[in-house]
Residue, then its C-alpha position, 0 to 999 in steps of 0.5 A: m500500500s502506498q504511503p498516501l493511500r495508507r494515510r487516507v485509510i488511517a484517517t478514515c479509520r480514525r474519523r469513523s471510529m470516533a463517529v461509531s463510538d459516539q453513535h453506539a454510546a448514543n444507541g446504548c450498545a454494549v460494545a466493549w472497545r478499548p484504546s488498545d483495540g485500535f480502530v478495527l471494531p468501530l470501523a467494522q460497525r460503522l460500515r456494517f461489517r459485523a463483529l470482530p467482537v471484543v466483548e467477553r464471552r457470555d452464555d447468551p449467544f445473542g448478546v441480549r440475555d445473560d443468565s450467568h450475570t443475572g442469576a436467572p435459572k436456565a430452562t429445565a429439559g422438561q420446560v424445553l420439551r413442553e415449549t417444543v410440544q407447544l410449538l408443534r401443537e401450533m402447526d397447521a392441520y395438514a402436519k397434525r393429520r399426518l403426525c397423528l397418522a404416523l403415531v397410529l402406524v407406530g402403535v400398529a407396528a409395535v403391537l404387531n411386532g410384540l405379538a409375532p413371537v406369540v404366533l411363533k410359540s404356537v408354531v413350535d408347540d404344534l411341532n411337538p408330537s405330544a401336543h394336543d390338537a391345535p385350534l388352527p392348522l399348522f400352515a394357517v399359524v405359519g401364514i398368520y406369523a408371516l402376515a404379522t411380520w409383513l404387516t409390521r414392515i408395511a406399517s413401518q414403511l408407511r410411517e416413514f412416508v407419512f411422517g416424512g411429509a409431516q416433517r417437511r411441512m413442520y420444518r417449513s412452518l417453523s422456519e417461516r415463523l421463526f424467520a418472521h419473528v427474527i425480522r420483527l425483533p426490535m432494533r436493540f436486539h439487532l444492534q447487540m446480537k452476535v452475527g451468526a449466532v441467530s443463524e446457527a440457533l435457527t439451524t441447530g434448533l430446527q435440527g433439534v426438533e427433527y432429532i426429537l421427532q425422529y427419535t421419538l417416532y422411530t425409536i422411543l415410542p415403538v420400543l416402549l409400546e413393544l415392551a408394554t405389549v411383551i409385558g402384557v403377553l407374559l402376564h396373560l400367559g401366566q409367566p410372572v417370573f419373566t415379567a418380573l425380570f423384564v420389569l426389573a431390567l427396565l427399572g434398572y435401565a430407567a435409573v441409569f438413564a435418569w442419572g445419565v441424562v443429568r450428567i450429559a445435559g450440561p456438556a450437551r448444552a455447553a457444546a451446543a452453545a460453543q457450536t453456535e459461537a463458532h458459527g458466529v465467529m466464522l461468519d463474522y470474519v468471512a463476511n468481513f474479509e476485506l477488513v481482515k485483509y486491510f489489517g492483516a488479521e488472518s492469523i488473529a481470525g484463525k486463532r480466535f476461531d480455533a479457540v472457540l472450536a477448542r472449547g467446543e471440542a472439550h465439551w464434546r469430549t466430556y459429552y462422549a465420555r459420559r455417554l460411554s459410561n452410561g452405555m457401559l452400565v446399560g450393557t451390564i444391566f442387559a447382559g445380566f438380564l439376558g443371562l438370568t432369563l435364559a438360565y431360568a427358561c432352561r431350568q423350567v424346560r428341563a423341569g417340564a414346567m415350560t413348553l418348548g414354544v414358550f422357551v422359543m417365545v422368550s428367546a425371540y423376545l430377548l433377541q428382538l428387544v435387546r438391540p432396540v432397547e440399546m438403541l433406546g438409550v442412544a435415542l434418549q441421549q440424542l433426545a437430550r442433545g436435541l433439547a439442548f439445540v432447541e433451547r437456543m432456538l427457544d431463547l430466540q423465540r422468547q425475545a419480545p418483538e416490536s409492537v406491530q399494531g399501534r395503540a389506536t389508529p391503524a393509518v392516518d391521512g395527511y401531507g407529511e407534517l412531522v413534529f418532535d415535541r420535547v423528546h428525550l432519549s437515554y436508552g436506559t443507560g442513564q447517559p442522555v442521547l437526546q434532550d428536549i428536542s423540539f421542531r416542526v417540519r411543515a408539509g412540503r417543507t425541508l428541514g436540514v439537520v447537521g452536527a458532529s458525529g455522535a450528536g444524535k442525528s441518526t437517532l432522530l430517524r430511528l425515533a421517527v420510524r419507531l425503531v426506538e421509543p423515546d423516554s418522554g415527549r411526543i413525535l407526531l406525523d400529521g397530528c397523530p402520535v407515531c406510537d398510535l400508528a401501526l408500524a406498516s402504516l408509519r413506515a410506508a409513509v417514510a422513504v429513507v436513504p440511510q447513512d449505511t447503504l443496505l443492499l440484498n444479495d440480489t439483482i439491482a432491479n430487485n434492490i430498487r424494487l424493494g422500495n415499491p414491490e408493485c412498480t413497473r420496469v419503466e418506473i425502476e429505470q426512471a428512478a435509476r436515471l434520477a439517481q444517476l445510476h442508469a448509465f452505469i447499469m446499462r454498461q453491465p453485461e446483465g443490465y438491471e439483472t446484475r447481481v450486487g453480491e453480499h452486502g452489495l460488495r460488487l458495487s462501489g460505495g457511490e454505486r450502492q448509495r445511488v441504488s439506495i436513493a433510487r429505491a427511496m424515489l420509488r416509495r412515493p411517501r409523505l416524508f423523505w428522510f435523507d441520512e447522509a444520502t450523498s456521503s459516498l459520492d464525488a462532488l460532481t455526482e453529488q451536484h446532480i443527485v442533490r438537484n434531482l432530490r430537490q426536484i423529487a422532494q419539492h412537494h414532499t416533507t423532507v429531512v436532510v441529515s448531512h455533515r456537508l452543509s452544502s447539502v442542507a443550505h436550501a432547507e427552510e430551517i436548519i437545526v444544529l445538534q450538539q451533544g444531543r441538544i439543539a444548539e442553533r436553528g434558523t435558515h442558512a442565511a441567518l445562521l451565516a450572518s451570526d457568529s455561530l457554530y454553523a457559520r464556522l463549519w461552513h467556512q471551514q468546509q468551503c476552504a476544503d471543498t473543491a465544489p463551492y456552494e454556487r456550483v452545487y446550488p446555482s441561482 
């Protein structure tokens, strides 16, 4: 990197670091930034490069709820299971019908499988020469045995087919509901979240639901029903000793399982949390590859990622070690049960107290149930793992979404008059962000907002569209408090060109169309022309279908900002809000776009926030924010005529700017 370029990068880092530190202090974000951290973290957050976090590791991957600090108890496995069942109960009728049918097929297959050895007993007893006449011919009994076996297999296959459809529908429904919940979470959550943690929580949570359903329907319920059938058969045939042995073995197994679940629950939960954190760290650095390369932080990224993976590996080792001890105890119990049962059966046959058919039936039960019961242990352990995964998703589900409906009025008509009346905001941190902010922007007029970084300029926008709520005071749109408006109605009335350009990984046309999904292609091209973007788009091989890449990284900063401007122009709102809308543009392009913006917004209420005073000089009123208060207000001419902060900033910028005011706003 050349020395001039290096100096420009460092200067940008310093300028943006101060801006972001002020902005995040104003927004109440819990960002731990130390001077020794340099400017990497603030620059990353200013550019919406997520993370490179330097916050201490906490149990809550979302950075919002931290039970380890508050002392709040973690949800028990029973609570997680109940909440999971409640989620499943809210599925649509199609999924419920198929799930109920799958449960019926599970019961049919389990009962038939449990009765099959009884039929085999009859076959063996009929082969005994000393046996009395059988109620059914031998071949009929063999046919019944074959039919029962066939029906068992068919029921199992049908169960898989029916459950597969229900599982896919539940996955789709849950994914849609959780996605809708995440995008409706308030600004506070999204500012404080760890990037990747939400994605991983959703992915592993849905995987955990699949674990719970699959192991319940394919292993736990079939084995339990089959065991109940076997115990019922043994009692019916008058075999209390065998029944007692089965029951004792199951009680021993249940005791080991209850003890084992408690032992593996902690490591399973910690491993799930470590997996979520590792996924978040990986996404952070991959998404911020440009920043990593600027600062040569590849080794730092690798070490941090490896440290998180090492913690996860340690938890998984503990988890598997405890699973091993549980499995060994279960194996000991069943080996002892098998030996005792066969020894007693052989003794009874020799003593003539038991027919050979009963012996074969008991042996068949032993061979038939040993492996499923062993798998029952695995299934229950996987169930515990699934519950640990689901717990992360339920943590996300418990986050309260922003209020979508207003308190009284769903919509309001008007021309876009905006009023801030003695508004105070502190975000609950105790440090005031905005103090006693009052202004009125009459319909069709323009308000300019200027001030130093961290003065609260962008916070005004967040208040206006209810991304945050004020501590006191009122904000009114056309005479109606914004808190009384439905969010959809309020945000449809405001078109925003944000300070940080936000683009989807989609085509240019679809990014522009986001401002008005019903617009035509002609309207899209017209908006692009007004944003000085059409010529650039037509030079691309795919034109308006050119994909912009992740976060719009295939476009330059100025091109991304022009896409954002074109998107706002399609909105047809009552209020335009330009938040540093031309900060990434060169002076000549800014001249054209500012002229277009004034033309488009001339019949709309407009708020222009800018650090370039030339961008707000045409406003009917300009307010100067300083430390969260309105320090000065007036027209451009009135503020210049006084020895004001605005006048001093104006003269400083005129000395440094290559495009004077007369060129930007010709008379």
